[in-house]
Each structure stands twice: as structure tokens, then as C-alpha cells.
C-alpha distance (Angstrom), angle and dihedral (degrees) to the residues before:
residue distance angle dihedral
M1 . . .
G2 3.72 . .
A3 3.76 126.3 .
S4 3.78 92.1 -109.5
N5 3.82 94.7 64.7
H6 3.77 99.6 29.1
G7 3.81 92.3 113.5
W8 3.82 92.1 54.6
F9 3.83 90.7 50.1
F10 3.80 90.4 49.5
A11 3.84 89.5 50.3
Y12 3.78 90.3 49.9
I13 3.80 93.7 49.6
F14 3.80 91.5 46.7
S15 3.83 93.7 48.6
T16 3.82 90.9 47.0
F17 3.80 90.1 49.8
T18 3.82 90.4 49.6
Y19 3.79 92.1 48.8
V20 3.83 94.1 49.2
A21 3.81 89.8 46.6
L22 3.81 91.1 53.4
V23 3.83 92.8 47.0
T24 3.80 90.6 48.3
F25 3.82 91.6 49.2
I26 3.79 92.3 48.2
S27 3.80 93.1 48.0
A28 3.83 90.3 47.9
S29 3.80 90.1 50.1
L30 3.77 91.5 48.1
S31 3.80 91.3 48.8
W32 3.75 91.5 48.7
Y33 3.80 92.1 49.5
L34 3.79 94.7 46.0
I35 3.77 95.4 45.9
F36 3.80 102.4 40.0
E37 3.80 106.2 21.5
E38 3.79 105.7 31.5
F39 3.78 96.7 49.4
N40 3.77 92.9 47.4
E41 3.79 89.3 59.7
L42 3.80 94.3 46.7
N43 3.83 90.5 86.5
D44 3.79 89.1 73.4
D45 3.82 106.9 91.3
H46 3.80 93.7 -152.6
Y47 3.79 91.4 52.3
L48 3.80 91.2 45.5
S49 3.79 92.4 55.1
L50 3.83 90.7 48.1
L51 3.80 90.6 48.4
D52 3.83 93.4 48.2
S53 3.78 90.9 50.8
W54 3.79 91.6 49.5
V55 3.81 106.9 44.1
G56 3.80 110.5 -17.3
D57 3.78 126.6 -121.0
Y58 3.80 96.8 -89.1
Q59 3.80 92.5 56.8
I60 3.80 91.7 57.8
H61 3.78 88.4 59.9
L62 3.79 89.2 48.4
Y63 3.80 90.7 51.6
I64 3.80 90.2 50.2
V65 3.81 92.9 50.0
V66 3.81 93.1 46.5
S67 3.80 94.3 46.2
L68 3.84 91.5 48.6
L69 3.79 89.8 47.7
L70 3.80 91.3 50.9
F71 3.79 88.7 48.8
V72 3.82 93.7 53.3
I73 3.82 92.7 44.7
G74 3.80 89.2 47.3
L75 3.80 91.6 52.7
F76 3.82 89.7 50.7
F77 3.79 93.0 51.4
L78 3.80 92.5 42.0
S79 3.79 91.8 56.6
S80 3.84 91.2 48.4
L81 3.80 92.8 45.8
L82 3.80 91.2 46.5
M83 3.79 90.9 57.2
L84 3.80 91.7 46.8
L85 3.82 91.3 46.0
S86 3.81 91.8 50.8
V87 3.81 91.4 52.0
Q88 3.81 90.9 47.4
V89 3.80 92.4 48.8
R90 3.78 89.7 53.8
N91 3.80 89.3 47.5
F92 3.79 92.0 48.2
V93 3.79 93.7 49.0
S94 3.82 92.8 47.0
N95 3.83 90.7 43.8
M96 3.80 91.9 -129.3
T97 3.77 135.1 116.5
T98 3.78 122.5 -119.1
S99 3.78 90.3 -107.6
E100 3.82 90.6 54.1
R101 3.80 92.6 47.7
Y102 3.79 99.1 44.7
G103 3.79 100.2 27.1
R104 3.79 120.5 116.0
G105 3.75 95.1 -117.3
T106 3.78 97.1 -79.0
K107 3.77 112.7 130.5
V108 3.76 120.2 -151.8
S109 3.75 113.7 -146.8
V110 3.78 115.5 -139.1
G111 3.75 121.8 -149.0
């Protein structure tokens, strides 16, 4: 990334981080609901018949596995994006690129 479009790259990283955080939160909320709320209500026969007619019992397990998988993948990407975001914030504040900050003193002339 060059210095001329550093702000756009920072905006992209921040929006990607926000998106992954929202997806991770939604998948964690769905997992929590399906595991702790949905199965508590399965003892009601009327609810069980409505649930079976809507999705079936095996699909609830599939939803739980998929939502937990999305949660774990989201945590992995959040940790990676958080490290990248912290480096880019430091770059943005110091008004330098990563190459300028971590380079070994060699300057590349542009143009």
C-alpha cells in the first residue's frame, strides 16, 4: 500500500473487521439460542410438532454445528484482523507506510 491510498486501505480493514465482528456476534447469538433456549422448549409437545413440521430435528443440529463453525472461524479472522488493524492504526497515526516503518533504511524512490 502506498502512502497516497493508505486511508482507503485503513477504511477497508476497519470495515472488514466490523463485518467479521458482526457475523461472529450473530453466529454466537444463534448458537446460544439454539443450544440453550431451543432445546429447553422441546419438551413441549405442541412446540415439538410445530418444530418438526418446520425444519425437522436433524436440521437444528446442523444449524448448531454451522453456527458454531462460523463462530470459531470468525474468532480466527477477528484475531488476525485485529493484529493487522493495530499495525495500520500505528501507521496511520505516524503517517508512514509499513515499509517505511519496518524497512531497513533503504528508501525506494517513486517516479
